[in-house]
N, C-alpha and C positions, 0 to 999 in steps of 0.2 A: 353488375346487379340486373337481375330479372325477376319479373312478375309472371312467370308462366300460367296463362289462363286466368289471370286475374283481370278484373275490369275496374279501371279507374275512371272517374268522370273528369272532364277535361281541365276543370278548375283544380282539383286535386292533383291531376298529374302535373300540371305547370308548377303547382307548388312543389312537388317532388323534384322536378327538375330544376327548380331555383336552388334547392339544398344540395343537390348532387353537383350543380355547376361550382357553387361556393366551395364545395370540399374538395374538388378537383378529379371527380370520379368520370366515367362514362356510362352511358346508358343507352341500351339498345331497346327501342319501342317496336314490338311486332304488331302488326295491325292488317287486317283484311281491306283495308282503304275506306271502309263505309264512313267511320267519323270523319276522316278528313274530306271525303266526297260531299259529306252531309252540312259541313261547317266551312263556309267561305273563307274564315279566318284561321282556321286550325294550322294549315300548312306553314302560314306565316308566324304564328305563335311558336311553333316547334322550331322554326328556322332562327329564332332568337338565340337558342341555346346551343352553344359550341359542344357541349357534352352529349348530346343526343345523335344517334344514328337511327333511322327509320328503316325497317325492314317490312316492305310490303308484299304480304303473303298471298299468293292466288292459289286456288285449288284446281281450277278448270279453264277451258278455253272456250266451253260453250255451255248453254243452259242445261242440255242433257247431261253434259259430264258433271257439272256442278251438283245435279241432282242425284246423280249416281253414287258420286263420291261423299257428298255432305249428308244427304238425306234431307236437304232443304228444298224448298220449291225452286223449280229451275228459273222462274221469272225473278227470283231474288239475286241470281247470279247478274244480272243486267244492272243491279243498283250501284255498282262501283263504275260502270260504263256510261251511265246516262249522264245527260247534262249538257255541256257547252256546245257540243256538236255531235253529229252522230259518228259512232264509232270511236269516240272520245274515252280515255280513262281518267276521269277528274282527279281523283287523288294523286296520281301520278303527275299530271298537268300543274296541279296547284303546288305540289313539292317541287317541281322544276322552277316553277315561277318564283316561288319564295327563295329559291337558292339553298334548300334543305340539303342536309347530308343523309342520302337514301339509297337504296337499292331494291330491285324487285326479285323476290323469290317465287318459283313456280313449281308446283308439283308435277314434274314432267315425266315421273317415272314411265317407260314404256310399258310395264306390265298394267298400267292404269289409264294412261293417257295415250290414246292413238297419234300417230306422228301427223296426221292432217289437223287434228285439234291443237297439237303443240305449234304448228306452222301458222295456224290461224291466230293464236294468241299472240305469237311473238310479232308477226305484223301487226296486229292490233296496238300492242305496244309502242312500235315503231312510229305507227301513225299518230300516236298521241305525243310524239316527240321524245321518247325515252330512248337513248342510245346507249345507256349505261350496262354495267354488269347485271346478266340476269342468272340468279342463283337457281341452278337446276336440282330439285330435291329428288330424292328417293325415298321410296316407303320401307320402312323397316318392317320386316315381317315378324313381328312378335306373336308366339303362339296363343298367348292371352287374348290379344287383339283380335287375332283371326277368329277364335271361338266366340268373343263377344259379338263380332259383325255377324258371323254365321247365325247365332241365336237371335239378333236383331233383325234378321232379314237383309243383310249387308248391302243387297244389290249384286247386279252381274258384274261391275267392275272389280268386284272384291274377289271372284272366283279364281283369277289368275294369282292373286295374292295367296289365297288358300292352298294352291296347287303348290306354289313355291315353299310354304311352310312345310307342307307334306314331303315334297321332294328332298328336302334339305334335312328333314327329321329333326328340326331344332329342338333343343332341349326345353322343358316345360317352363323354364324361367326366361326363356330368350324373348 
């Protein structure tokens, strides 16, 4: 079961997890880490459920990369990293401490993320104590997405993606 791009409040999510656990299903919770970083008890609450696997999805390794890829303010990138000590990733630390079942996914597509930024992000995760699997995501070049990004002024990081779409002359519905 997945709730792609849907937002559930913590209380409602925990209620859903209770029912999923009783029914014997599995649930993958995808998050950017902000709710877990903002709420000291969230990771422990999630760890109580055997049915949930948390996928912490990061889109950048720097404030500049975050701003270019998400069109959000660069200072917002620091939010998941702010907290217990300099250079720590609070959501990851809290999930580790709680014994939660989780992994980190990072948009490391070399067309969008420079090698140095990728390396810096991986070092930062290791400093936070995370030694688990890092799922390295690639960006699918859908023509409709590239068109929307261009129309919205998608930023320089999407220029390479646009070239990729044109180079492979992908069909209109891809």
